[in-house]
C-alpha positions in Angstrom: 3.8 -25.8 14.1 1.2 -22.9 11.3 -1.9 -22.9 12.0 -4.2 -23.7 9.2 -6.5 -21.0 8.3 -10.2 -20.0 8.4 -10.7 -18.6 5.7 -10.7 -20.8 2.8 -12.7 -20.2 -1.1 -14.0 -21.8 -3.5 -11.4 -21.2 -6.3 -9.3 -22.9 -7.2 -5.4 -21.0 -7.5 -4.7 -24.3 -9.9 -7.4 -24.5 -12.2 -6.5 -23.1 -16.1 -9.7 -20.5 -16.6 -10.5 -16.8 -15.3 -12.9 -17.1 -11.5 -14.6 -14.4 -10.4 -15.7 -15.4 -6.4 -14.8 -14.5 -2.8 -12.8 -15.6 0.3 -15.0 -16.4 2.9 -13.2 -14.3 6.8 -15.5 -16.5 9.2 -17.2 -13.6 11.6 -19.9 -14.9 13.5 -22.7 -12.0 15.2 -25.5 -11.2 16.7 -27.6 -11.7 14.3 -25.7 -14.1 12.2 -24.0 -17.0 14.1 -22.2 -19.2 11.4 -21.7 -15.8 8.4 -18.5 -14.9 7.2 -17.4 -11.6 5.1 -16.7 -11.3 1.4 -13.1 -10.9 0.4 -13.4 -10.6 -3.7 -10.8 -12.4 -5.7 -10.2 -13.0 -9.6 -8.1 -15.6 -10.9 -6.6 -15.7 -14.6 -4.5 -18.6 -14.9 -3.4 -20.2 -18.1 -0.6 -23.0 -18.2 3.0 -22.8 -16.3 4.8 -19.7 -16.2 5.1 -17.2 -12.6 2.2 -15.6 -10.3 1.3 -12.6 -9.1 -0.2 -11.4 -6.9 -1.8 -7.9 -6.7 -3.8 -6.8 -3.5 -4.8 -2.9 -2.9 -7.6 -2.4 0.0 -5.3 -3.3 2.5 -6.9 0.4 4.0 -10.1 1.2 2.6 -10.0 4.5 2.6 -7.0 4.8 -0.3 -8.9 4.6 -3.7 -6.3 4.6 -7.1 -5.7 0.9 -6.2 -9.1 -0.4 -5.7 -9.3 1.4 -9.1 -6.6 -0.4 -11.2 -7.1 -3.9 -10.3 -10.7 -3.4 -11.2 -10.2 -2.3 -14.5 -7.3 -4.7 -15.3 -9.4 -7.6 -13.9 -12.1 -7.1 -16.4 -9.5 -6.1 -19.4 -6.6 -9.3 -19.2 -7.5 -12.3 -21.3 -7.2 -15.4 -20.1 -6.1 -16.6 -22.9 -2.8 -13.6 -23.2 -0.8 -15.1 -19.5 1.7 -16.6 -18.7 1.2 -18.4 -15.8 -1.0 -16.9 -13.4 -2.5 -13.8 -11.8 -4.6 -13.5 -8.1 -6.1 -10.1 -8.1 -7.4 -9.4 -4.3 -8.9 -4.7 -4.9 -10.4 -4.8 -2.1 -8.4 -7.2 0.6 -9.3 -5.6 4.4 -13.2 -5.7 2.5 -15.7 -4.4 6.2 -13.0 -1.1 5.5 -14.0 -0.6 1.7 -17.2 -0.3 2.7 -17.1 1.6 5.4 -14.4 4.0 3.8 -12.1 3.5 6.3 -8.6 3.2 6.9 -9.7 0.3 9.7 -11.7 -2.4 9.7 -15.0 -1.5 11.7 -14.9 -5.5 13.2 -11.3 -4.9 15.3 -10.4 -1.4 14.7 -7.6 -3.5 13.2 -4.7 -1.5 10.8 -4.6 -4.8 8.4 -0.9 -3.3 7.7 0.5 -3.5 11.3 -1.5 -7.0 11.5 1.2 -9.1 8.8 2.0 -12.8 9.2 -1.1 -12.2 11.2 -2.8 -15.1 12.9 -5.5 -17.8 11.8 -7.0 -18.1 15.5 -6.8 -14.1 15.6 -9.2 -11.2 15.6 -10.5 -10.6 11.3 -8.0 -8.6 10.3 -5.4 -11.1 11.9 -7.1 -13.5 10.1 -6.9 -11.6 6.6 -3.4 -10.9 7.7 -3.1 -15.1 8.3 -3.7 -16.3 5.1 -2.2 -13.3 2.9 0.9 -14.6 4.8 0.8 -18.3 4.8 -1.8 -19.4 2.0 -1.4 -16.2 -0.8 2.5 -14.9 -0.9 3.5 -18.1 -1.1 2.2 -19.0 -3.7 3.5 -15.7 -5.3 7.1 -14.3 -7.4 6.1 -11.3 -7.4 3.5 -8.6 -5.3 2.0 -5.5 -5.6 0.6 -4.0 -2.6 -1.5 -0.6 -3.2 -1.8 2.8 -1.5 -2.6 6.0 -1.5 -2.4 8.8 1.9 -5.8 8.1 3.0 -8.1 10.2 4.8 -5.0 11.3 6.7 -2.6 12.4 4.7 -1.5 13.8 1.1 1.0 12.2 -1.1 3.5 12.5 -4.5 2.6 9.4 -6.9 5.4 6.8 -6.2 6.5 3.7 -5.9 8.5 2.1 -2.6 10.0 -1.2 -1.5 11.6 -2.4 1.5 15.9 -2.4 1.3 15.6 -6.1 0.0 17.5 -9.1 1.9 20.8 -8.9 0.1 22.0 -7.1 -2.6 20.8 -9.6 -5.6 16.7 -9.0 -4.4 17.7 -5.2 -3.8 18.3 -4.7 -7.1 15.5 -6.7 -8.2 13.4 -4.2 -6.2 15.4 -1.1 -7.5 14.5 -2.6 -10.9 10.7 -3.3 -10.3 10.2 0.2 -9.5 12.0 1.6 -12.5 9.3 -0.5 -14.8 6.6 0.3 -12.3 7.3 4.3 -13.2 6.0 6.1 -10.7 7.7 9.6 -10.2 9.2 9.1 -7.6 10.8 5.7 -5.5 11.6 5.3 -2.8 13.1 3.3 0.0 11.7 2.6 3.3 12.5 0.3 6.7 8.9 1.0 8.0 10.8 3.2 10.1 7.1 5.4 9.8 5.7 2.5 11.6 5.5 -0.4 9.8 8.5 -2.1 10.8 8.1 -5.5 10.1 4.5 -5.7 10.3 3.6 -4.9 6.6 2.3 -6.8 3.5 6.2 -6.4 1.8 7.6 -7.4 4.9 5.4 -10.4 5.2 6.8 -11.1 1.4 10.5 -11.0 1.8 10.3 -12.9 4.5 9.9 -15.6 1.9 11.9 -14.4 0.1 9.6 -12.4 -2.7 9.4 -9.4 -4.7 7.0 -7.0 -3.5 6.5 -3.5 -4.4 3.8 -1.5 -3.0 2.9 2.3 -3.8 1.4 6.1 -2.8 -0.5 7.3 -5.5 -3.0 10.4 -3.7 -4.8 10.6 -0.9 -7.2 12.4 1.2 -9.9 9.8 1.2 -10.8 11.2 -2.9 -9.2 9.0 -6.3 -6.9 10.4 -8.5 -8.1 9.5 -11.9 -3.8 9.8 -12.5 -2.5 7.5 -9.6 -5.3 5.4 -10.8 -4.2 5.3 -14.3 -0.8 5.1 -13.3 -0.9 1.9 -10.9 -2.9 0.5 -13.8 -0.3 1.2 -16.5 2.5 0.6 -14.1 1.0 -3.1 -13.0 1.1 -3.4 -16.5 5.1 -3.0 -17.0 5.0 -5.4 -14.6 2.8 -8.0 -15.2 4.9 -7.2 -19.0 8.6 -7.8 -17.1 8.0 -11.0 -15.1 7.1 -13.0 -18.6 3.0 -12.9 -17.5 1.8 -11.2 -20.5 4.7 -11.1 -22.5 2.4 -10.0 -26.0 0.4 -7.0 -24.1 0.8 -3.9 -25.3 2.3 -1.2 -22.8 3.2 2.1 -22.9 6.7 2.9 -21.8 7.3 4.2 -18.2 9.0 7.3 -17.6 11.7 7.7 -15.4 10.9 7.4 -12.0 13.7 9.2 -9.4 14.7 7.4 -6.4 15.1 8.7 -3.1 14.9 7.2 0.6 13.2 7.7 3.7 16.6 9.0 6.0 15.5 7.6 9.5 12.7 9.9 12.0 14.5 13.1 11.6 12.3 12.8 8.3 8.7 13.2 9.8 7.1 16.4 11.3 4.2 15.3 13.8 2.6 18.0 15.6 2.9 18.4 19.4 -0.7 20.3 20.5 -4.1 20.5 19.3 -5.2 22.4 16.5 -5.5 23.9 13.6 -2.6 23.1 11.1 -1.1 25.7 8.7 1.6 24.2 6.2 3.7 26.4 4.4 4.9 23.6 2.1 3.4 21.6 -0.9 4.0 18.3 -2.1 7.4 18.2 -3.8 8.6 21.1 -2.2 12.5 20.7 -1.8 13.3 21.7 2.4 15.4 22.7 4.3 16.0 22.6 7.4 15.1 24.2 10.8 13.2 26.0 8.0 9.4 26.9 9.1 6.8 23.9 7.9 4.3 25.2 9.8 1.9 26.7 12.2 -0.9 24.8 15.1 -4.1 27.0 15.7 -4.7 26.4 19.5 -8.8 26.5 19.2 -9.5 26.6 23.2 -6.7 29.0 24.0 -7.5 31.7 21.3 -5.1 34.7 23.1 -2.8 32.5 22.4 0.2 32.5 19.9 0.2 30.0 17.2 2.7 27.1 18.2 5.6 26.9 14.9 6.5 23.3 13.4 10.1 23.4 12.1 11.8 20.3 10.1 14.1 19.0 11.5 16.2 17.9 8.4 16.3 18.8 4.7 14.8 17.0 1.3 11.9 16.6 -0.8 8.2 16.7 0.9 6.8 13.4 0.4 3.5 13.9 1.6 1.1 16.4 4.3 -1.7 16.1 6.2 -5.1 16.6 5.0 -7.7 17.2 7.8 -6.7 20.6 8.8 -7.5 19.6 12.8 -4.4 17.9 14.2 -3.9 16.2 17.6 -0.5 15.9 19.4 1.4 13.0 17.1 -0.4 13.5 14.3 2.3 13.2 11.3 2.3 16.1 9.6 5.0 16.2 6.8 7.6 13.0 5.0 10.1 14.1 4.4 12.5 12.0 1.2 16.0 12.6 0.7 18.2 11.4 -3.2 19.8 7.7 -2.6 23.6 8.9 -3.3 23.2 11.2 -0.2 22.9 8.1 2.4 
C-alpha cells in the first residue's frame, strides 16, 4: 500500500492558467508546533498536451538551474503552452536558503533518498512527494544540477542507461536536443545508484535528464544560459511550446562514466594540488595531483594517479581534502565501451 504524502498545496494542477504558490512541507519545531516549510512552485497549463516537470535546487548550493528556472517561469506565456509546465526552482528549499548541499533539517542528501518515505524525515517526505505525486503527472523530467561547493564540472547533460532500447534512444535524443557540449550516460556508480530523482523517474518509465552546469558554489552565467536555452528546446521538442523561438542546439559529444576506476579519491588529509584541468584528456597512471600533509610538514606529499584514461569531467573545488573525497571523475567516449 502506498502511503499518502503529508505535503500539500493549494495549486490545482488540473486547472488552466498560471499559478504561483508553494508546497507545504510539515515541520514541527519548538517554536512552531504545527508549522510548515514553503517549497516554491509554478504551474502553467493550457488545455490538453504533455507535461514537463522542471526541477532545480535538489542540492541547495547549485545555482545555475535555480536562476534558469526562475527566468523561465517569468518568461513563459501560458497562452503559448500546449499542455502543462510544472516548475520547482528550489526543491530542497531548506538547503537552498542555507547554501548547502544537504538539508539543515535532517542532514539529508535529497538526491540519495528516492523514492522517499511519506512518514520520514523532511528530505524523505520531499522525495516521496516527487516520486508519488509529481513524476506520475509528467511526460518528461529535467533535474538541473551543478557541482556545488565540492566540485567543478564541465557543462554537461546526463541520463541513465534506460530500461530498454526505445527508452535509451529517447533519452539520447533528449541530450542532443538539450545541446550541452558534453553528454554522458551514468548508472550512478559514483554513489547515486537507484536513489536519485532520475532513477525514480526511470522506475515509472518517465524520461528524465539531469545536468551539471558549473560548480564551486558560484553562478556560471554560461551554465545558466545553457540550462534556459536547453529547456526551451526540450519544451518545443515535446510539443509543450510548439511556436517558441529557440536557439539551435550545438553538437554534443556523447560520453560515459566507465565504472569506479573513473574516479580518483584522496586517501589522506591535506591540501590538494591538482595536475589536470576540466576537459583535459588524461591516461591511466598519469599524475593526477599531490596531497600536501598539514600535520606532518616533514613528510613528502602523497602523489595521486589516474587509474584509467579519459576526459576530466569534474575536479574537486576545495583545496583541503579528507580521505574519501572525490578529486576527479573521468569520462570516455561511448563508442570505446
